[in-house]
N, CA and C atoms of all chains as a GROMACS GRO file, in nm:
protein
  642
    1MET      N    1  11.172  10.894  14.364
    1MET     CA    2  11.148  11.015  14.444
    1MET      C    3  11.132  10.977  14.591
    2ASN      N    4  11.208  11.041  14.678
    2ASN     CA    5  11.204  11.003  14.819
    2ASN      C    6  11.148  11.113  14.911
    3LYS      N    7  11.101  11.222  14.851
    3LYS     CA    8  11.039  11.325  14.936
    3LYS      C    9  10.919  11.388  14.866
    4LEU      N   10  10.818  11.417  14.946
    4LEU     CA   11  10.698  11.484  14.897
    4LEU      C   12  10.683  11.612  14.978
    5ILE      N   13  10.694  11.726  14.910
    5ILE     CA   14  10.688  11.856  14.976
    5ILE      C   15  10.571  11.931  14.913
    6LYS      N   16  10.481  11.979  14.996
    6LYS     CA   17  10.360  12.036  14.938
    6LYS      C   18  10.298  12.142  15.029
    7ILE      N   19  10.251  12.250  14.967
    7ILE     CA   20  10.172  12.351  15.037
    7ILE      C   21  10.042  12.364  14.959
    8ASP      N   22   9.930  12.346  15.028
    8ASP     CA   23   9.801  12.341  14.958
    8ASP      C   24   9.690  12.387  15.053
    9SER      N   25   9.571  12.404  15.000
    9SER     CA   26   9.461  12.448  15.088
    9SER      C   27   9.412  12.335  15.178
   10ASN      N   28   9.437  12.211  15.137
   10ASN     CA   29   9.402  12.095  15.221
   10ASN      C   30   9.512  11.990  15.211
   11VAL      N   31   9.545  11.929  15.324
   11VAL     CA   32   9.639  11.817  15.324
   11VAL      C   33   9.581  11.708  15.413
   12THR      N   34   9.622  11.582  15.385
   12THR     CA   35   9.570  11.472  15.467
   12THR      C   36   9.683  11.381  15.513
   13VAL      N   37   9.658  11.315  15.626
   13VAL     CA   38   9.750  11.215  15.677
   13VAL      C   39   9.766  11.103  15.575
   14GLN      N   40   9.655  11.067  15.510
   14GLN     CA   41   9.658  10.954  15.417
   14GLN      C   42   9.754  10.979  15.300
   15GLN      N   43   9.753  11.100  15.244
   15GLN     CA   44   9.840  11.123  15.128
   15GLN      C   45   9.987  11.116  15.169
   16ALA      N   46  10.016  11.160  15.293
   16ALA     CA   47  10.154  11.152  15.341
   16ALA      C   48  10.195  11.006  15.362
   17LEU      N   49  10.106  10.930  15.426
   17LEU     CA   50  10.133  10.787  15.452
   17LEU      C   51  10.151  10.709  15.322
   18ASP      N   52  10.060  10.734  15.227
   18ASP     CA   53  10.066  10.661  15.100
   18ASP      C   54  10.200  10.685  15.031
   19PHE      N   55  10.254  10.806  15.047
   19PHE     CA   56  10.381  10.837  14.981
   19PHE      C   57  10.499  10.766  15.046
   20VAL      N   58  10.500  10.759  15.180
   20VAL     CA   59  10.622  10.709  15.246
   20VAL      C   60  10.625  10.558  15.266
   21GLU      N   61  10.509  10.494  15.276
   21GLU     CA   62  10.509  10.351  15.310
   21GLU      C   63  10.569  10.266  15.198
   22GLY      N   64  10.637  10.159  15.239
   22GLY     CA   65  10.694  10.066  15.142
   22GLY      C   66  10.758   9.950  15.216
   23PRO      N   67  10.780   9.838  15.144
   23PRO     CA   68  10.830   9.717  15.210
   23PRO      C   69  10.972   9.728  15.263
   24ASP      N   70  11.046   9.833  15.223
   24ASP     CA   71  11.182   9.850  15.273
   24ASP      C   72  11.186   9.918  15.410
   25CYS      N   73  11.070   9.966  15.458
   25CYS     CA   74  11.068  10.044  15.582
   25CYS      C   75  10.981   9.978  15.688
   26GLY      N   76  11.044   9.941  15.801
   26GLY     CA   77  10.969   9.880  15.909
   26GLY      C   78  10.912   9.980  16.007
   27GLY      N   79  10.960  10.104  16.000
   27GLY     CA   80  10.912  10.206  16.093
   27GLY      C   81  10.855  10.326  16.018
   28VAL      N   82  10.729  10.358  16.046
   28VAL     CA   83  10.666  10.475  15.985
   28VAL      C   84  10.608  10.560  16.097
   29VAL      N   85  10.648  10.685  16.105
   29VAL     CA   86  10.596  10.776  16.208
   29VAL      C   87  10.527  10.893  16.139
   30VAL      N   88  10.408  10.925  16.188
   30VAL     CA   89  10.332  11.036  16.131
   30VAL      C   90  10.302  11.138  16.240
   31PHE      N   91  10.328  11.264  16.211
   31PHE     CA   92  10.286  11.372  16.300
   31PHE      C   93  10.179  11.452  16.226
   32SER      N   94  10.068  11.475  16.295
   32SER     CA   95   9.963  11.560  16.241
   32SER      C   96   9.943  11.676  16.336
   33GLY      N   97   9.958  11.798  16.286
   33GLY     CA   98   9.935  11.918  16.366
   33GLY      C   99   9.799  11.973  16.331
   34ASN      N  100   9.712  11.986  16.432
   34ASN     CA  101   9.574  12.028  16.408
   34ASN      C  102   9.544  12.159  16.481
   35VAL      N  103   9.439  12.227  16.439
   35VAL     CA  104   9.401  12.353  16.504
   35VAL      C  105   9.343  12.322  16.642
   36ARG      N  106   9.402  12.384  16.744
   36ARG     CA  107   9.354  12.367  16.882
   36ARG      C  108   9.248  12.474  16.910
   37ASN      N  109   9.148  12.439  16.991
   37ASN     CA  110   9.036  12.534  17.009
   37ASN      C  111   9.056  12.633  17.124
   38VAL      N  112   9.173  12.628  17.188
   38VAL     CA  113   9.196  12.721  17.298
   38VAL      C  114   9.344  12.757  17.306
   39THR      N  115   9.374  12.885  17.334
   39THR     CA  116   9.511  12.932  17.357
   39THR      C  117   9.509  13.021  17.479
   40LYS      N  118   9.592  12.986  17.578
   40LYS     CA  119   9.597  13.063  17.703
   40LYS      C  120   9.457  13.091  17.757
   41GLU      N  121   9.376  12.986  17.764
   41GLU     CA  122   9.242  12.989  17.820
   41GLU      C  123   9.142  13.073  17.740
   42LYS      N  124   9.182  13.117  17.618
   42LYS     CA  125   9.087  13.190  17.533
   42LYS      C  126   9.042  13.099  17.419
   43LYS      N  127   8.914  13.106  17.389
   43LYS     CA  128   8.858  13.022  17.284
   43LYS      C  129   8.905  13.070  17.146
   44VAL      N  130   8.961  12.979  17.069
   44VAL     CA  131   9.006  13.009  16.933
   44VAL      C  132   8.893  12.972  16.837
   45THR      N  133   8.853  13.067  16.753
   45THR     CA  134   8.742  13.040  16.661
   45THR      C  135   8.791  12.988  16.526
   46ARG      N  136   8.908  13.036  16.482
   46ARG     CA  137   8.966  12.987  16.356
   46ARG      C  138   9.110  13.033  16.347
   47LEU      N  139   9.185  12.975  16.254
   47LEU     CA  140   9.322  13.017  16.226
   47LEU      C  141   9.332  13.054  16.080
   48PHE      N  142   9.425  13.148  16.053
   48PHE     CA  143   9.456  13.182  15.915
   48PHE      C  144   9.607  13.168  15.894
   49PHE      N  145   9.646  13.097  15.788
   49PHE     CA  146   9.788  13.078  15.758
   49PHE      C  147   9.823  13.145  15.626
   50GLU      N  148   9.934  13.220  15.628
   50GLU     CA  149   9.988  13.268  15.501
   50GLU      C  150  10.133  13.225  15.491
   51CYS      N  151  10.186  13.219  15.368
   51CYS     CA  152  10.324  13.175  15.355
   51CYS      C  153  10.391  13.247  15.239
   52TYR      N  154  10.523  13.247  15.244
   52TYR     CA  155  10.608  13.293  15.134
   52TYR      C  156  10.642  13.165  15.061
   53GLU      N  157  10.552  13.127  14.970
   53GLU     CA  158  10.552  12.990  14.921
   53GLU      C  159  10.683  12.942  14.858
   54PRO      N  160  10.743  13.017  14.765
   54PRO     CA  161  10.864  12.962  14.703
   54PRO      C  162  10.976  12.937  14.805
   55MET      N  163  10.990  13.027  14.902
   55MET     CA  164  11.094  13.007  15.003
   55MET      C  165  11.054  12.898  15.102
   56ALA      N  166  10.926  12.892  15.138
   56ALA     CA  167  10.878  12.789  15.231
   56ALA      C  168  10.905  12.650  15.173
   57LEU      N  169  10.880  12.633  15.044
   57LEU     CA  170  10.906  12.503  14.980
   57LEU      C  171  11.054  12.467  14.986
   58LEU      N  172  11.140  12.568  14.963
   58LEU     CA  173  11.285  12.543  14.969
   58LEU      C  174  11.329  12.503  15.110
   59GLU      N  175  11.275  12.571  15.211
   59GLU     CA  176  11.312  12.538  15.349
   59GLU      C  177  11.260  12.400  15.388
   60MET      N  178  11.142  12.365  15.340
   60MET     CA  179  11.088  12.231  15.367
   60MET      C  180  11.174  12.124  15.299
   61GLU      N  181  11.222  12.154  15.178
   61GLU     CA  182  11.313  12.062  15.107
   61GLU      C  183  11.441  12.039  15.188
   62LYS      N  184  11.494  12.149  15.244
   62LYS     CA  185  11.618  12.137  15.322
   62LYS      C  186  11.598  12.043  15.440
   63ILE      N  187  11.484  12.055  15.506
   63ILE     CA  188  11.455  11.967  15.620
   63ILE      C  189  11.448  11.823  15.573
   64ALA      N  190  11.377  11.800  15.464
   64ALA     CA  191  11.362  11.664  15.411
   64ALA      C  192  11.498  11.606  15.373
   65ASP      N  193  11.579  11.687  15.304
   65ASP     CA  194  11.711  11.640  15.261
   65ASP      C  195  11.796  11.600  15.381
   66TYR      N  196  11.791  11.680  15.486
   66TYR     CA  197  11.873  11.650  15.604
   66TYR      C  198  11.832  11.515  15.665
   67THR      N  199  11.702  11.490  15.674
   67THR     CA  200  11.658  11.364  15.736
   67THR      C  201  11.701  11.244  15.651
   68ILE      N  202  11.702  11.263  15.519
   68ILE     CA  203  11.741  11.153  15.429
   68ILE      C  204  11.893  11.132  15.430
   69GLU      N  205  11.966  11.246  15.425
   69GLU     CA  206  12.111  11.234  15.413
   69GLU      C  207  12.180  11.204  15.546
   70GLU      N  208  12.122  11.252  15.656
   70GLU     CA  209  12.192  11.244  15.785
   70GLU      C  210  12.122  11.160  15.892
   71MET      N  211  11.994  11.127  15.872
   71MET     CA  212  11.921  11.063  15.981
   71MET      C  213  11.869  10.924  15.947
   72GLY      N  214  11.906  10.874  15.832
   72GLY     CA  215  11.868  10.736  15.797
   72GLY      C  216  11.725  10.718  15.748
   73VAL      N  217  11.664  10.828  15.701
   73VAL     CA  218  11.526  10.820  15.652
   73VAL      C  219  11.526  10.776  15.505
   74LYS      N  220  11.432  10.690  15.470
   74LYS     CA  221  11.418  10.647  15.330
   74LYS      C  222  11.325  10.739  15.253
   75ARG      N  223  11.210  10.771  15.313
   75ARG     CA  224  11.115  10.861  15.247
   75ARG      C  225  11.049  10.951  15.351
   76ILE      N  226  11.018  11.076  15.308
   76ILE     CA  227  10.955  11.172  15.399
   76ILE      C  228  10.854  11.256  15.322
   77ALA      N  229  10.743  11.284  15.385
   77ALA     CA  230  10.643  11.376  15.328
   77ALA      C  231  10.624  11.490  15.428
   78ILE      N  232  10.631  11.614  15.378
   78ILE     CA  233  10.606  11.732  15.462
   78ILE      C  234  10.498  11.814  15.391
   79LEU      N  235  10.382  11.821  15.452
   79LEU     CA  236  10.267  11.888  15.390
   79LEU      C  237  10.216  11.996  15.483
   80HIS      N  238  10.189  12.113  15.431
   80HIS     CA  239  10.138  12.223  15.515
   80HIS      C  240  10.027  12.296  15.439
   81ILE      N  241   9.930  12.343  15.514
   81ILE     CA  242   9.820  12.414  15.448
   81ILE      C  243   9.846  12.565  15.445
   82VAL      N  244   9.771  12.634  15.362
   82VAL     CA  245   9.758  12.780  15.369
   82VAL      C  246   9.609  12.812  15.369
   83GLY      N  247   9.576  12.931  15.417
   83GLY     CA  248   9.436  12.973  15.420
   83GLY      C  249   9.375  12.953  15.558
   84GLU      N  250   9.243  12.943  15.558
   84GLU     CA  251   9.171  12.941  15.686
   84GLU      C  252   9.139  12.799  15.731
   85LYS      N  253   9.149  12.776  15.862
   85LYS     CA  254   9.114  12.644  15.917
   85LYS      C  255   9.037  12.660  16.048
   86GLN      N  256   8.950  12.563  16.073
   86GLN     CA  257   8.867  12.560  16.194
   86GLN      C  258   8.931  12.467  16.298
   87PRO      N  259   8.896  12.484  16.426
   87PRO     CA  260   8.946  12.391  16.528
   87PRO      C  261   8.923  12.245  16.486
   88GLY      N  262   9.026  12.163  16.508
   88GLY     CA  263   9.017  12.021  16.474
   88GLY      C  264   9.071  11.989  16.336
   89GLU      N  265   9.080  12.088  16.248
   89GLU     CA  266   9.126  12.059  16.112
   89GLU      C  267   9.279  12.045  16.108
   90VAL      N  268   9.325  11.969  16.008
   90VAL     CA  269   9.469  11.943  15.993
   90VAL      C  270   9.539  12.062  15.928
   91VAL      N  271   9.653  12.099  15.987
   91VAL     CA  272   9.733  12.212  15.939
   91VAL      C  273   9.864  12.164  15.876
   92VAL      N  274   9.926  12.067  15.942
   92VAL     CA  275  10.055  12.017  15.894
   92VAL      C  276  10.060  11.866  15.915
   93VAL      N  277  10.120  11.798  15.818
   93VAL     CA  278  10.141  11.654  15.832
   93VAL      C  279  10.285  11.623  15.793
   94ILE      N  280  10.351  11.545  15.879
   94ILE     CA  281  10.485  11.495  15.846
   94ILE      C  282  10.482  11.344  15.863
   95ALA      N  283  10.520  11.274  15.758
   95ALA     CA  284  10.529  11.129  15.766
   95ALA      C  285  10.671  11.089  15.726
   96VAL      N  286  10.727  11.000  15.806
   96VAL     CA  287  10.865  10.959  15.787
   96VAL      C  288  10.872  10.807  15.787
   97ALA      N  289  10.944  10.751  15.690
   97ALA     CA  290  10.963  10.606  15.687
   97ALA      C  291  11.112  10.575  15.689
   98ALA      N  292  11.148  10.479  15.775
   98ALA     CA  293  11.287  10.435  15.788
   98ALA      C  294  11.286  10.284  15.813
   99PRO      N  295  11.400  10.220  15.792
   99PRO     CA  296  11.404  10.075  15.815
   99PRO      C  297  11.364  10.038  15.958
  100HIS      N  298  11.404  10.122  16.056
  100HIS     CA  299  11.373  10.092  16.196
  100HIS      C  300  11.310  10.215  16.263
  101ARG      N  301  11.234  10.191  16.370
  101ARG     CA  302  11.151  10.298  16.426
  101ARG      C  303  11.228  10.414  16.488
  102ALA      N  304  11.346  10.387  16.547
  102ALA     CA  305  11.417  10.494  16.618
  102ALA      C  306  11.448  10.611  16.524
  103ALA      N  307  11.498  10.580  16.407
  103ALA     CA  308  11.531  10.685  16.310
  103ALA      C  309  11.405  10.760  16.268
  104ALA      N  310  11.295  10.688  16.252
  104ALA     CA  311  11.171  10.752  16.209
  104ALA      C  312  11.117  10.848  16.315
  105PHE      N  313  11.120  10.804  16.442
  105PHE     CA  314  11.075  10.894  16.550
  105PHE      C  315  11.163  11.020  16.556
  106ASP      N  316  11.295  10.998  16.556
  106ASP     CA  317  11.387  11.113  16.566
  106ASP      C  318  11.368  11.211  16.451
  107ALA      N  319  11.358  11.158  16.330
  107ALA     CA  320  11.350  11.244  16.213
  107ALA      C  321  11.217  11.320  16.209
  108CYS      N  322  11.110  11.254  16.253
  108CYS     CA  323  10.980  11.320  16.252
  108CYS      C  324  10.981  11.438  16.350
  109GLU      N  325  11.039  11.416  16.468
  109GLU     CA  326  11.047  11.524  16.566
  109GLU      C  327  11.137  11.637  16.516
  110TYR      N  328  11.250  11.599  16.457
  110TYR     CA  329  11.341  11.700  16.400
  110TYR      C  330  11.267  11.782  16.294
  111ALA      N  331  11.192  11.716  16.209
  111ALA     CA  332  11.125  11.785  16.098
  111ALA      C  333  11.021  11.886  16.147
  112ILE      N  334  10.938  11.848  16.242
  112ILE     CA  335  10.835  11.942  16.286
  112ILE      C  336  10.899  12.055  16.368
  113ASP      N  337  10.998  12.022  16.453
  113ASP     CA  338  11.064  12.127  16.531
  113ASP      C  339  11.133  12.229  16.440
  114THR      N  340  11.200  12.179  16.337
  114THR     CA  341  11.273  12.269  16.247
  114THR      C  342  11.177  12.349  16.161
  115LEU      N  343  11.070  12.286  16.115
  115LEU     CA  344  10.968  12.358  16.036
  115LEU      C  345  10.918  12.479  16.114
  116LYS      N  346  10.892  12.460  16.242
  116LYS     CA  347  10.838  12.569  16.323
  116LYS      C  348  10.939  12.682  16.342
  117GLU      N  349  11.068  12.652  16.326
  117GLU     CA  350  11.171  12.754  16.345
  117GLU      C  351  11.211  12.824  16.217
  118THR      N  352  11.206  12.754  16.103
  118THR     CA  353  11.271  12.810  15.983
  118THR      C  354  11.179  12.833  15.863
  119VAL      N  355  11.067  12.767  15.856
  119VAL     CA  356  10.986  12.776  15.733
  119VAL      C  357  10.898  12.901  15.739
  120PRO      N  358  10.908  12.988  15.637
  120PRO     CA  359  10.833  13.114  15.640
  120PRO      C  360  10.682  13.096  15.616
  121ILE      N  361  10.617  13.057  15.725
  121ILE     CA  362  10.472  13.043  15.729
  121ILE      C  363  10.427  13.116  15.854
  122TRP      N  364  10.315  13.188  15.843
  122TRP     CA  365  10.266  13.267  15.957
  122TRP      C  366  10.122  13.232  15.987
  123LYS      N  367  10.092  13.231  16.118
  123LYS     CA  368   9.960  13.188  16.165
  123LYS      C  369   9.897  13.301  16.243
  124LYS      N  370   9.773  13.333  16.207
  124LYS     CA  371   9.696  13.432  16.283
  124LYS      C  372   9.584  13.360  16.356
  125GLU      N  373   9.575  13.383  16.487
  125GLU     CA  374   9.469  13.323  16.567
  125GLU      C  375   9.355  13.423  16.582
  126TYR      N  376   9.233  13.375  16.558
  126TYR     CA  377   9.114  13.458  16.576
  126TYR      C  378   9.042  13.413  16.703
  127PHE      N  379   9.016  13.510  16.790
  127PHE     CA  380   8.939  13.485  16.913
  127PHE      C  381   8.803  13.553  16.899
  128GLU      N  382   8.716  13.533  17.000
  128GLU     CA  383   8.585  13.598  16.991
  128GLU      C  384   8.598  13.750  16.998
  129ASP      N  385   8.708  13.798  17.059
  129ASP     CA  386   8.721  13.944  17.076
  129ASP      C  387   8.843  14.002  17.005
  130GLY      N  388   8.898  13.933  16.906
  130GLY     CA  389   9.013  13.991  16.836
  130GLY      C  390   9.098  13.887  16.767
  131GLU      N  391   9.215  13.928  16.722
  131GLU     CA  392   9.302  13.840  16.645
  131GLU      C  393   9.447  13.876  16.674
  132VAL      N  394   9.535  13.778  16.655
  132VAL     CA  395   9.677  13.804  16.682
  132VAL      C  396   9.764  13.716  16.593
  133TRP      N  397   9.873  13.776  16.539
  133TRP     CA  398   9.975  13.696  16.470
  133TRP      C  399  10.055  13.623  16.577
  134VAL      N  400  10.057  13.492  16.569
  134VAL     CA  401  10.118  13.410  16.675
  134VAL      C  402  10.269  13.431  16.681
  135ALA      N  403  10.320  13.449  16.804
  135ALA     CA  404  10.464  13.458  16.832
  135ALA      C  405  10.532  13.582  16.777
  136ALA      N  406  10.455  13.679  16.730
  136ALA     CA  407  10.517  13.796  16.668
  136ALA      C  408  10.593  13.882  16.768
  137HIS      N  409  10.537  13.894  16.890
  137HIS     CA  410  10.598  13.982  16.989
  137HIS      C  411  10.659  13.902  17.103
  138PRO      N  412  10.762  13.959  17.170
  138PRO     CA  413  10.826  13.886  17.280
  138PRO      C  414  10.728  13.864  17.396
  139MET      N  415  11.417  14.889  14.432
  139MET     CA  416  11.414  14.750  14.477
  139MET      C  417  11.278  14.719  14.538
  140ARG      N  418  11.222  14.607  14.497
  140ARG     CA  419  11.094  14.563  14.553
  140ARG      C  420  11.121  14.481  14.677
  141ILE      N  421  11.040  14.505  14.780
  141ILE     CA  422  11.056  14.432  14.905
  141ILE      C  423  10.922  14.367  14.939
  142LEU      N  424  10.924  14.234  14.956
  142LEU     CA  425  10.801  14.160  14.991
  142LEU      C  426  10.785  14.157  15.143
  143LEU      N  427  10.662  14.169  15.188
  143LEU     CA  428  10.635  14.165  15.332
  143LEU      C  429  10.528  14.061  15.361
  144PHE      N  430  10.541  13.998  15.478
  144PHE     CA  431  10.447  13.893  15.515
  144PHE      C  432  10.401  13.908  15.659
  145GLY      N  433  10.290  13.842  15.690
  145GLY     CA  434  10.240  13.835  15.828
  145GLY      C  435  10.226  13.972  15.889
  146ILE      N  436  10.274  13.984  16.013
  146ILE     CA  437  10.256  14.110  16.086
  146ILE      C  438  10.335  14.224  16.021
  147ALA      N  439  10.446  14.191  15.952
  147ALA     CA  440  10.524  14.296  15.885
  147ALA      C  441  10.441  14.361  15.773
  148LYS      N  442  10.364  14.280  15.706
  148LYS     CA  443  10.275  14.332  15.600
  148LYS      C  444  10.170  14.424  15.661
  149ASP      N  445  10.114  14.383  15.775
  149ASP     CA  446  10.014  14.467  15.843
  149ASP      C  447  10.075  14.600  15.887
  150ILE      N  448  10.198  14.594  15.941
  150ILE     CA  449  10.264  14.716  15.990
  150ILE      C  450  10.290  14.813  15.875
  151ALA      N  451  10.339  14.759  15.763
  151ALA     CA  452  10.368  14.846  15.648
  151ALA      C  453  10.242  14.885  15.572
  152GLY      N  454  10.136  14.807  15.591
  152GLY     CA  455  10.010  14.836  15.524
  152GLY      C  456  10.010  14.797  15.377
  153ALA      N  457  10.105  14.715  15.337
  153ALA     CA  458  10.113  14.672  15.196
  153ALA      C  459  10.196  14.544  15.185
  154PRO      N  460  10.164  14.457  15.088
  154PRO     CA  461  10.243  14.334  15.071
  154PRO      C  462  10.375  14.356  14.998
  155VAL      N  463  10.387  14.469  14.929
  155VAL     CA  464  10.511  14.500  14.857
  155VAL      C  465  10.540  14.649  14.873
  156ILE      N  466  10.664  14.683  14.907
  156ILE     CA  467  10.705  14.823  14.911
  156ILE      C  468  10.830  14.837  14.825
  157THR      N  469  10.869  14.960  14.794
  157THR     CA  470  10.991  14.979  14.716
  157THR      C  471  11.086  15.070  14.791
  158ALA      N  472  11.215  15.047  14.773
  158ALA     CA  473  11.318  15.130  14.834
  158ALA      C  474  11.430  15.147  14.731
  159GLU      N  475  11.492  15.262  14.732
  159GLU     CA  476  11.600  15.287  14.636
  159GLU      C  477  11.731  15.312  14.711
  160GLY      N  478  11.841  15.276  14.647
  160GLY     CA  479  11.974  15.310  14.699
  160GLY      C  480  12.018  15.231  14.820
  161ILE      N  481  11.956  15.116  14.845
  161ILE     CA  482  11.996  15.036  14.960
  161ILE      C  483  12.087  14.923  14.911
  162THR      N  484  12.207  14.913  14.970
  162THR     CA  485  12.306  14.820  14.915
  162THR      C  486  12.346  14.708  15.010
  163SER      N  487  12.290  14.707  15.131
  163SER     CA  488  12.322  14.594  15.220
  163SER      C  489  12.200  14.560  15.304
  164VAL      N  490  12.203  14.440  15.360
  164VAL     CA  491  12.093  14.396  15.445
  164VAL      C  492  12.086  14.484  15.570
  165ALA      N  493  12.202  14.522  15.624
  165ALA     CA  494  12.203  14.609  15.742
  165ALA      C  495  12.138  14.744  15.712
  166ALA      N  496  12.169  14.799  15.595
  166ALA     CA  497  12.111  14.928  15.556
  166ALA      C  498  11.959  14.915  15.538
  167LEU      N  499  11.917  14.804  15.482
  167LEU     CA  500  11.773  14.781  15.465
  167LEU      C  501  11.704  14.773  15.600
  168ARG      N  502  11.768  14.703  15.694
  168ARG     CA  503  11.710  14.689  15.828
  168ARG      C  504  11.693  14.828  15.892
  169SER      N  505  11.795  14.914  15.885
  169SER     CA  506  11.783  15.048  15.944
  169SER      C  507  11.674  15.129  15.874
  170TRP      N  508  11.670  15.117  15.742
  170TRP     CA  509  11.568  15.190  15.664
  170TRP      C  510  11.428  15.146  15.707
  171LEU      N  511  11.410  15.015  15.725
  171LEU     CA  512  11.279  14.962  15.765
  171LEU      C  513  11.241  15.011  15.906
  172TYR      N  514  11.339  15.008  15.999
  172TYR     CA  515  11.311  15.048  16.137
  172TYR      C  516  11.278  15.197  16.145
  173THR      N  517  11.340  15.278  16.058
  173THR     CA  518  11.310  15.422  16.057
  173THR      C  519  11.171  15.448  16.001
  174LYS      N  520  11.140  15.376  15.893
  174LYS     CA  521  11.012  15.399  15.826
  174LYS      C  522  10.895  15.336  15.902
  175TYR      N  523  10.919  15.219  15.961
  175TYR     CA  524  10.814  15.148  16.034
  175TYR      C  525  10.865  15.107  16.172
  176PRO      N  526  10.866  15.202  16.269
  176PRO     CA  527  10.925  15.173  16.400
  176PRO      C  528  10.865  15.050  16.470
  177SER      N  529  10.741  15.017  16.441
  177SER     CA  530  10.680  14.900  16.507
  177SER      C  531  10.751  14.769  16.475
  178LEU      N  532  10.824  14.767  16.363
  178LEU     CA  533  10.896  14.644  16.327
  178LEU      C  534  11.000  14.609  16.432
  179GLU      N  535  11.051  14.712  16.501
  179GLU     CA  536  11.156  14.688  16.600
  179GLU      C  537  11.103  14.622  16.728
  180GLN      N  538  10.970  14.626  16.746
  180GLN     CA  539  10.910  14.564  16.865
  180GLN      C  540  10.891  14.413  16.848
  181LEU      N  541  10.912  14.364  16.727
  181LEU     CA  542  10.889  14.221  16.704
  181LEU      C  543  10.997  14.136  16.769
  182ARG      N  544  10.963  14.010  16.794
  182ARG     CA  545  11.055  13.918  16.860
  182ARG      C  546  11.181  13.899  16.776
  183SER      N  547  11.165  13.900  16.645
  183SER     CA  548  11.280  13.892  16.554
  183SER      C  549  11.237  13.946  16.420
  184LEU      N  550  11.334  13.979  16.336
  184LEU     CA  551  11.302  14.021  16.200
  184LEU      C  552  11.417  13.975  16.111
  185MET      N  553  11.386  13.879  16.024
  185MET     CA  554  11.487  13.827  15.932
  185MET      C  555  11.464  13.888  15.795
  186ILE      N  556  11.572  13.895  15.719
  186ILE     CA  557  11.563  13.938  15.579
  186ILE      C  558  11.604  13.818  15.494
  187ALA      N  559  11.525  13.790  15.391
  187ALA     CA  560  11.562  13.685  15.297
  187ALA      C  561  11.598  13.750  15.164
  188VAL      N  562  11.706  13.702  15.104
  188VAL     CA  563  11.748  13.751  14.973
  188VAL      C  564  11.748  13.632  14.878
  189ASN      N  565  11.671  13.646  14.771
  189ASN     CA  566  11.656  13.537  14.674
  189ASN      C  567  11.617  13.406  14.744
  190LYS      N  568  11.523  13.419  14.839
  190LYS     CA  569  11.460  13.303  14.906
  190LYS      C  570  11.554  13.230  15.002
  191VAL      N  571  11.659  13.299  15.047
  191VAL     CA  572  11.751  13.240  15.145
  191VAL      C  573  11.770  13.343  15.258
  192TYR      N  574  11.771  13.294  15.384
  192TYR     CA  575  11.794  13.386  15.495
  192TYR      C  576  11.929  13.455  15.479
  193ALA      N  577  11.930  13.587  15.497
  193ALA     CA  578  12.052  13.666  15.476
  193ALA      C  579  12.108  13.714  15.610
  194ASN      N  580  12.237  13.748  15.607
  194ASN     CA  581  12.302  13.810  15.723
  194ASN      C  582  12.311  13.961  15.699
  195ASP      N  583  12.325  14.035  15.809
  195ASP     CA  584  12.330  14.182  15.798
  195ASP      C  585  12.439  14.232  15.704
  196GLU      N  586  12.552  14.160  15.699
  196GLU     CA  587  12.664  14.209  15.616
  196GLU      C  588  12.648  14.174  15.468
  197ASP      N  589  12.545  14.098  15.433
  197ASP     CA  590  12.527  14.062  15.292
  197ASP      C  591  12.492  14.185  15.207
  198VAL      N  592  12.543  14.182  15.084
  198VAL     CA  593  12.523  14.292  14.989
  198VAL      C  594  12.394  14.268  14.910
  199LEU      N  595  12.324  14.377  14.879
  199LEU     CA  596  12.202  14.367  14.797
  199LEU      C  597  12.229  14.420  14.657
  200GLN      N  598  12.182  14.345  14.558
  200GLN     CA  599  12.192  14.388  14.418
  200GLN      C  600  12.053  14.434  14.373
  201PRO      N  601  12.049  14.525  14.273
  201PRO     CA  602  11.919  14.579  14.231
  201PRO      C  603  11.814  14.473  14.194
  202GLY      N  604  11.855  14.363  14.133
  202GLY     CA  605  11.756  14.264  14.090
  202GLY      C  606  11.717  14.161  14.195
  203ASP      N  607  11.771  14.172  14.316
  203ASP     CA  608  11.744  14.071  14.418
  203ASP      C  609  11.597  14.067  14.459
  204GLU      N  610  11.552  13.946  14.491
  204GLU     CA  611  11.418  13.932  14.550
  204GLU      C  612  11.437  13.939  14.702
  205VAL      N  613  11.389  14.049  14.759
  205VAL     CA  614  11.412  14.074  14.902
  205VAL      C  615  11.280  14.058  14.976
  206ALA      N  616  11.284  13.988  15.091
  206ALA     CA  617  11.162  13.967  15.169
  206ALA      C  618  11.188  13.992  15.316
  207VAL      N  619  11.088  14.052  15.381
  207VAL     CA  620  11.094  14.078  15.524
  207VAL      C  621  11.019  13.964  15.594
  208ILE      N  622  11.091  13.894  15.684
  208ILE     CA  623  11.038  13.774  15.748
  208ILE      C  624  11.021  13.799  15.898
  209PRO      N  625  10.901  13.829  15.943
  209PRO     CA  626  10.878  13.841  16.087
  209PRO      C  627  10.882  13.702  16.151
  210PRO      N  628  10.871  13.691  16.285
  210PRO     CA  629  10.880  13.560  16.348
  210PRO      C  630  10.783  13.460  16.284
  211VAL      N  631  10.837  13.346  16.244
  211VAL     CA  632  10.752  13.247  16.175
  211VAL      C  633  10.671  13.169  16.279
  212SER      N  634  10.557  13.115  16.234
  212SER     CA  635  10.469  13.045  16.329
  212SER      C  636  10.388  12.937  16.258
  213GLY      N  637  10.457  12.865  16.168
  213GLY     CA  638  10.389  12.754  16.100
  213GLY      C  639  10.370  12.636  16.194
  214GLY      N  640  10.301  12.535  16.141
  214GLY     CA  641  10.280  12.412  16.218
  214GLY      C  642  10.160  12.421  16.309
   0.00000   0.00000   0.00000
């Protein structure tokens, strides 16, 4: 198995790393996306994530497959949470292992950029005076 | 036909699932949604997924399809 795709209430960098590391790969790149405590100078108190899980898993698989088939990746883990998270907590983890670092860096960036564009997951930001679905309006 | 809604689209419709009858294309569904819930048209984008795959407006809908309304995604 060369890909780990998961949506859960908690994910960790360690589980992604443990999956991808191996003696055949000299380059391992990990991206961790965490809850930021401020957006446009407003204090963020928490985030809520919901997803269309069966489709989200399929879209995450497509991203993983592309990095393996086209970008020289040996193993990839793409993990995303659902539910509520506090500032500082981990929301998404992508770990990529390749024989050399250049492919791992490129694939990790491709994976997070594409996830943000195509995977049906939605984030609501809560402020002290209200809440908003992120990026919903122009 | 059952239609799944998520994120802000669910809030606008006031329900996670709605039903529509007699709709045979993605384009027709889009017009039906915009008429019934005009606020959907103010969103940055609105995609329709059929059987868990992003659909085009010209795609045909079958009665048993799993149809979902996908407002702008914001994962990560």
